[in-house]
Steps between C-alpha positions, in 0.01 A plus 500: 500500500562736789618850423591778734310828465567723315626293209636593162470319168865396534444348845201305364704374202786400733262312732337318208842403362615371841185288532547359149861406580389328821243294304758357258448132432687258274381535141296313404356302788296194405185425694332163468136522404247222515275482195153347526268428211163333489366427150203734537691794649798728450855433611556620855845595629599552864833544674575305821770755593273797426164443671226710344666528159294336226468497122254344259468454127291313249797416277792277601733719294425797730573326831859621538428852373208541742697349789788744443252790491334377822833495686589842364167649609507328839854606591449858388297549820753348742831630631629154592526226239509146643783266409367205295535155655659200331304268271505201738340702780229628266447157342444346844263780600280465189529121456122458522439750220770342285344156551170641366659629177634843589857581400780732605631783284807717565396864460773765478465825687712796394413796722403817319689765692355846475850646502632547149872488438674666209763291320693559180448231236708477183347304213540487125299764313289234325404348835396844630290552186326166556444585867351838408260336251395228743454755779266705279276199457524332839551777756373815333855607415638460853843344435583456870177312561559285192856413608376408848231272357745344254756436774240342733377281217854390409581413862186286528560328164862417587390350830245287318214668686324603177529371146528706186197482274576318177 
């Protein structure tokens, strides 16, 4: 981020906001990951569209969660987010891996903008009470953080990207 000297807090905030607006991408984007697993090792996840981004886990149930976190960490360092390619292109590219037992997994990426936006939300009092209680337990009382996590989770569940625990 280039700033002219001297700069004020307001000029820095404006520049950060402009850069965040320029980075907007469709929410969520789905990147195809290739998952490898040998019986004596952990699950390894890599992204053909995101070279250098990897995840690993010992448990199959943590593959998607760790892959989402890997994308989030990886993209937090880059100003430009690549557009994911279509499944047929990826399938052709990794055909050898797929033939050896690897599989493809769609991994959603919802960018975490650093710019917060204030919105008014009207809910029933009982819902607010439940939100307040859940926020105390899950986000140290931070209702905004809880609502953001709940919304992300709901988006991913509705898209079939994650399943609710029974």
